[in-house]
N, C-alpha and C positions, 0 to 999 in steps of 0.2 A: 451560448456561447458562440464565440466564432469557429469557423475547419480552417485551421494550418496546414498549411502543407508541409508534409514530412523528406527529409531526405532519403534516398535511394540506402538504403542497409546494402552491406555485406552476408552480412549474419544476425544472426537472434543477437549473438552478445552485443555486438554494436546498436544495434538499436536498441536492448535496456538501460546498456548507457548513456545513450544521448537519450533517450526517457527519462536516467537518473538526474544526468547533468542537465536540462532541461525545462522538467516538470512543473504545468501550469500551479498546482501540487501533489500532496503528495496526501492517499486512501486510505483510511483505519477498516481492516471487517474482518467480523466473526462471525459464524455459523450459530447460530443458538435453536435446530432446532429444524425440521419441517418447516421452509419459509418463511425463519427469522432469521436476520443479519440484525447487527450492531455494524454502524459505520461511521465513521468521524471522516474531517478533514481540516490540513495540518497544512500548513506556508512550506515547510522545510523536514524536511527527511531527518532529523534530529527531534524534531519538537516530533511527532509519531512514530517512530522508535519509544521515543522516552514511556511517550503517553498508552503503546502500547506493555510495556515491560510494567508502567504500575499498573493496567487495567487486569493484568498478566498474575499479578501477586495481587490484587484486594482478592478476583473473583473466580484467577487462574481460563480457564478456555486455551484455543488459538489463537493469535491474534495474525492478519498478512495485511503485508505493505505495498500499494500498489503507488504509482507513479502514473500520475492524468498530464496528458496533451489534447487540449478540444476534450474531446471525446474519444479518445484512446486509451487505449491503460498500460501500462509492461509492472512484471511483477516483476518486486526489489527485492523483498525479506519476509522471513517468517517466526515469525516467536514463539515458538514450537507451545502445543497442550501443558496444561502441569495444572493436575490438581492439588486442589491446595486447603483440600481436606483434612 
């Protein structure tokens, strides 16, 4: 993956919005115990959120969505933990 120069941001909110609007892809992540993670990549934010909601409905757990540009990321959204037992 190539390094992409980023603009100078005036705030963290501006940075987060830039990442959300210009992401190469979106990463969906959930922690499943010590050192174990479930991770998937999606082309759009909508696909990532829909997948998180589906995975949560089926298996529970909390999911986080990150916007990725090059080797950097910004947190976008949490799909909170839900116990489906």
